[in-house]
C-alpha positions as CSV (number, residue, x, y, z in Angstrom):
1,X,2.8,-39.4,36.3
2,X,-0.4,-37.7,37.8
3,X,0.1,-35.0,36.0
4,X,0.7,-36.5,33.1
5,X,-2.2,-38.1,33.4
6,X,-4.1,-34.6,33.9
7,X,-2.6,-33.4,31.2
8,X,-4.0,-37.0,29.3
9,X,-7.8,-36.3,30.5
10,X,-7.1,-32.6,29.4
11,X,-6.3,-33.1,26.1
12,X,-8.9,-35.4,25.8
13,X,-11.8,-33.6,26.6
14,X,-10.2,-30.7,24.5
15,X,-10.4,-33.3,21.4
16,X,-13.2,-34.6,22.4
17,X,-15.1,-30.1,23.1
18,X,-13.6,-29.5,19.0
19,X,-15.6,-32.7,18.2
20,X,-19.4,-32.1,19.7
21,X,-18.5,-28.6,18.1
22,X,-17.9,-29.2,14.5
23,X,-20.5,-32.2,15.5
24,X,-22.9,-29.3,16.0
25,X,-21.9,-27.1,12.8
26,X,-22.9,-30.0,10.8
27,X,-26.0,-31.1,12.6
28,X,-27.5,-27.5,12.3
29,X,-25.6,-26.8,9.0
30,X,-26.2,-29.8,6.8
31,X,-25.4,-28.2,3.8
32,X,-21.5,-28.3,2.0
33,X,-21.4,-24.8,3.0
34,X,-22.3,-26.0,6.8
35,X,-19.9,-29.7,6.7
36,X,-17.1,-26.5,5.5
37,X,-17.4,-24.5,7.9
38,X,-17.5,-27.5,10.5
39,X,-13.8,-27.7,10.1
40,X,-12.7,-23.9,10.1
41,X,-9.1,-23.3,11.8
42,X,-7.7,-20.3,12.9
43,X,-4.3,-19.0,11.7
44,X,-1.0,-18.6,14.5
45,X,0.0,-14.9,14.5
46,X,3.4,-13.9,14.2
47,X,5.2,-11.1,16.0
48,X,6.9,-8.1,13.9
49,X,9.3,-6.6,16.1
50,X,9.5,-2.7,16.1
51,X,12.1,-1.4,13.8
52,X,12.6,0.4,10.4
53,X,12.4,-1.3,7.3
54,X,12.7,-0.4,3.2
55,X,9.6,0.4,1.9
56,X,8.8,0.8,-1.3
57,X,11.7,1.2,-4.5
58,X,13.8,3.1,-5.8
59,X,13.5,4.1,-9.1
60,X,15.6,2.0,-11.6
61,X,17.2,3.7,-14.9
62,X,14.9,3.7,-18.5
63,X,16.7,0.5,-19.1
64,X,15.1,-3.2,-20.3
65,X,12.3,-4.4,-17.9
66,X,13.6,-6.3,-14.9
67,X,11.5,-7.9,-12.5
68,X,13.9,-5.3,-10.2
69,X,12.6,-2.2,-12.3
70,X,9.3,-0.5,-10.3
71,X,6.2,-1.7,-11.4
72,X,4.5,2.1,-11.3
73,X,5.8,5.3,-10.3
74,X,2.8,4.8,-6.8
75,X,5.8,2.3,-5.2
76,X,8.3,5.3,-5.2
77,X,10.0,7.0,-3.6
78,X,12.0,4.4,-1.6
79,X,11.7,5.6,1.7
80,X,13.2,4.4,5.4
81,X,10.0,3.7,7.2
82,X,9.8,3.0,11.3
83,X,7.0,0.5,12.1
84,X,5.9,-0.1,16.0
85,X,5.6,-3.9,16.8
86,X,2.6,-5.4,16.1
87,X,1.3,-9.0,15.1
88,X,-0.2,-10.6,12.3
89,X,-1.3,-13.8,10.6
90,X,1.2,-16.6,9.5
91,X,-2.1,-17.7,7.2
92,X,-4.4,-16.6,5.1
93,X,-7.8,-16.4,6.6
94,X,-9.4,-19.9,5.0
95,X,-13.0,-20.3,3.2
96,X,-13.8,-22.8,6.7
97,X,-13.3,-19.5,9.0
98,X,-14.3,-17.1,6.7
99,X,-18.5,-19.3,5.9
100,X,-18.0,-19.9,9.8
101,X,-18.2,-16.6,10.7
102,X,-21.2,-15.6,8.1
103,X,-23.0,-18.1,9.7
104,X,-22.7,-16.9,13.1
105,X,-23.7,-13.9,12.6
106,X,-26.5,-14.9,9.7
107,X,-25.3,-13.3,7.2
108,X,-26.2,-14.6,3.1
109,X,-23.6,-16.6,1.2
110,X,-22.2,-14.5,-1.3
111,X,-23.9,-15.5,-5.1
112,X,-19.9,-16.1,-6.1
113,X,-18.9,-18.3,-3.0
114,X,-22.4,-20.5,-3.0
115,X,-21.5,-20.8,-6.9
116,X,-17.8,-22.1,-6.4
117,X,-18.7,-24.2,-3.7
118,X,-21.5,-25.5,-5.6
119,X,-19.5,-26.1,-8.2
120,X,-16.2,-27.8,-6.6
121,X,-18.4,-30.4,-4.3
122,X,-20.8,-31.6,-7.3
123,X,-18.6,-31.1,-10.0
124,X,-15.1,-32.2,-8.6
125,X,-16.3,-33.5,-6.0
126,X,-13.7,-31.8,-3.2
127,X,-14.8,-32.6,0.5
128,X,-15.6,-30.6,2.7
129,X,-11.7,-30.7,4.6
130,X,-10.0,-29.5,1.4
131,X,-12.5,-26.5,0.4
132,X,-12.1,-26.0,4.2
133,X,-8.2,-24.6,3.9
134,X,-8.8,-23.1,0.7
135,X,-8.2,-19.1,1.3
136,X,-11.4,-17.0,1.5
137,X,-11.8,-15.4,-2.1
138,X,-14.7,-13.1,-3.2
139,X,-14.8,-11.0,0.9
140,X,-15.4,-8.0,-0.1
141,X,-12.8,-5.3,1.7
142,X,-16.0,-4.5,4.6
143,X,-16.5,-8.1,5.3
144,X,-13.0,-8.4,5.7
145,X,-12.3,-5.6,8.0
146,X,-15.9,-6.7,10.2
147,X,-14.0,-10.7,9.9
148,X,-11.4,-9.2,11.5
149,X,-12.4,-7.3,14.3
150,X,-15.0,-10.1,15.6
151,X,-11.3,-11.5,16.0
152,X,-10.1,-8.6,18.1
153,X,-8.7,-7.7,15.0
154,X,-7.8,-5.5,12.2
155,X,-6.9,-5.6,8.8
156,X,-2.9,-4.8,8.4
157,X,-2.2,-1.6,7.7
158,X,-0.2,-1.2,4.2
159,X,3.2,-1.0,5.6
160,X,2.7,-3.4,8.2
161,X,2.0,-5.7,5.2
162,X,5.1,-5.2,3.3
163,X,7.3,-5.2,6.1
164,X,5.1,-8.6,6.9
165,X,6.7,-10.0,3.0
166,X,9.7,-8.4,2.5
167,X,11.3,-7.8,6.3
168,X,13.7,-5.0,7.4
169,X,16.3,-5.4,3.6
170,X,13.7,-5.2,1.3
171,X,13.6,-8.4,0.1
172,X,12.1,-8.4,-3.3
173,X,9.7,-11.1,-3.1
174,X,9.2,-12.8,0.2
175,X,11.5,-15.8,-0.2
176,X,14.4,-13.6,-1.2
177,X,15.5,-11.8,-4.6
178,X,15.1,-14.6,-6.7
179,X,12.5,-15.4,-9.6
180,X,9.3,-17.1,-8.8
181,X,8.7,-21.0,-9.7
182,X,6.1,-22.8,-8.4
183,X,7.6,-24.5,-5.6
184,X,7.8,-20.7,-4.4
185,X,4.8,-18.9,-4.8
186,X,1.1,-20.5,-6.3
187,X,0.8,-17.9,-9.6
188,X,0.3,-17.6,-13.2
189,X,-2.6,-20.0,-13.8
190,X,-4.9,-19.9,-15.8
191,X,-9.4,-20.7,-15.5
192,X,-12.1,-20.2,-18.0
193,X,-14.5,-20.3,-15.2
194,X,-12.8,-18.3,-12.7
195,X,-12.6,-21.6,-10.8
196,X,-9.5,-21.3,-8.6
197,X,-6.4,-22.9,-8.0
198,X,-4.9,-22.7,-5.2
199,X,-3.0,-24.1,-2.5
200,X,-3.9,-24.4,1.3
201,X,-3.6,-21.2,3.4
202,X,-0.9,-23.4,5.6
203,X,1.1,-24.1,3.1
204,X,4.2,-22.7,1.4
205,X,7.1,-23.0,3.3
206,X,9.3,-22.7,1.0
207,X,8.4,-19.4,-0.5
208,X,7.1,-17.8,3.0
209,X,8.4,-14.3,4.3
210,X,11.6,-13.5,6.5
211,X,9.1,-13.4,9.7
212,X,7.5,-16.9,8.9
213,X,4.5,-15.8,7.1
214,X,3.1,-18.0,4.0
215,X,1.4,-16.9,0.9
216,X,2.5,-13.3,0.7
217,X,3.0,-13.9,-2.4
218,X,0.5,-15.4,-5.0
219,X,-2.2,-17.4,-4.0
220,X,-4.6,-14.9,-2.8
221,X,-4.2,-11.1,-3.2
222,X,-5.1,-9.8,-0.2
223,X,-6.9,-6.8,1.0
224,X,-5.4,-4.2,3.7
225,X,-7.0,-1.2,5.4
226,X,-5.3,1.7,3.8
227,X,-7.3,3.9,0.6
228,X,-5.2,3.5,-2.2
229,X,-2.8,6.7,-2.8
230,X,-0.9,7.6,-6.4
231,X,1.7,9.5,-4.7
232,X,1.3,8.8,-1.0
233,X,4.9,7.2,-0.7
234,X,6.5,10.3,-1.3
235,X,4.4,12.5,1.6
236,X,3.6,9.5,4.0
237,X,5.4,10.5,7.2
238,X,8.3,8.5,8.4
239,X,6.6,6.3,11.2
240,X,3.6,4.3,11.4
241,X,2.2,5.9,8.3
242,X,-1.8,4.5,8.1
243,X,-2.1,5.8,4.6
244,X,-4.2,8.2,2.7
245,X,-7.6,9.2,5.1
246,X,-9.9,8.9,2.1
247,X,-10.0,7.3,-1.5
248,X,-11.5,5.4,-3.9
249,X,-10.2,2.6,-4.0
250,X,-8.6,-0.1,-0.7
251,X,-5.4,-1.6,-1.4
252,X,-5.1,-5.5,-2.7
253,X,-1.4,-6.5,-2.3
254,X,0.3,-9.5,-2.8
255,X,-0.8,-10.8,-6.0
256,X,-2.7,-14.0,-6.7
257,X,-3.0,-17.2,-8.0
258,X,-3.8,-15.6,-11.6
259,X,-0.6,-13.0,-11.5
260,X,2.3,-12.3,-13.8
261,X,5.6,-12.6,-11.8
262,X,5.6,-9.4,-12.0
263,X,2.3,-8.5,-9.9
264,X,4.2,-11.1,-6.9
265,X,6.5,-8.6,-5.8
266,X,7.2,-6.9,-1.5
267,X,6.5,-3.6,-3.5
268,X,4.1,-3.9,-6.3
269,X,0.7,-2.2,-5.1
270,X,-2.9,-2.2,-6.7
271,X,-6.0,-1.4,-6.0
272,X,-9.9,-2.2,-5.8
273,X,-12.8,-0.8,-5.2
274,X,-14.5,-2.0,-1.9
275,X,-17.0,-3.5,-2.0
276,X,-15.5,-5.8,-5.3
277,X,-15.7,-9.7,-5.0
278,X,-13.2,-11.4,-6.7
279,X,-12.3,-15.0,-7.4
280,X,-8.6,-13.8,-6.8
281,X,-8.6,-11.2,-4.1
282,X,-8.8,-12.6,0.0
283,X,-7.4,-11.3,3.4
284,X,-5.3,-11.8,6.2
285,X,-5.9,-10.1,10.2
286,X,-3.1,-8.3,12.2
287,X,-3.3,-6.2,15.2
288,X,-0.9,-4.3,17.7
289,X,1.5,-5.8,19.7
290,X,-0.1,-6.1,23.3
């Protein structure tokens, strides 16, 4: 009985502390940005055990196009790659977390983010608790990297991202071989004003990966650690590849809310300039297993 009472007291204290933290954030930042940041909530991390997995796509015949056909030659040849154990966020980093980090470190709110928030709160009257669960869009690669490092983490390496998305046996999509549907992923949307049509970062149970990660296809495409190398799969080491030592573009994986189904394949690769801010690109964090 005494331990039960002590547990209730501790839980009440934690909840009150969290409430005071949110209240303090709101008091210091009464703007919509501060209100959204007050609802920041981090993602749980999932452990990916050390093991080999199939990375990339085996070359298909030159027959008619299908989702099983390679998107382009940069995802070839298919390789069996060994990865040591690592941890990765179950969910994409949320807008609330991103804004909270910007405010904490007294960094300017990017113009694109401010415009999005102004539009969604003033025109569409979305409450801050809803926007706080959107993926953190418009972050540059350096910002994504610095955010993760501030949490004692880092961006996932490309091989880690792909293994977390497809499992050991090379799933075509995170959920398996079935083509995407609206129940499995947020994709194929369009809005002339680039207003994101996204789902909360903690949603997506039906389309989760073999390891239980959400939105590894669609919602927000995701920055990873590596430079983009067009022929890297042919030359990468068989154990713990870390990408080329330099490049022009950083790798982006997973497709977004605007993407066609082919971009949602777990092997499809794309890239973007590190300083690009896009309504379609977000990120999640990882770290080597402790």
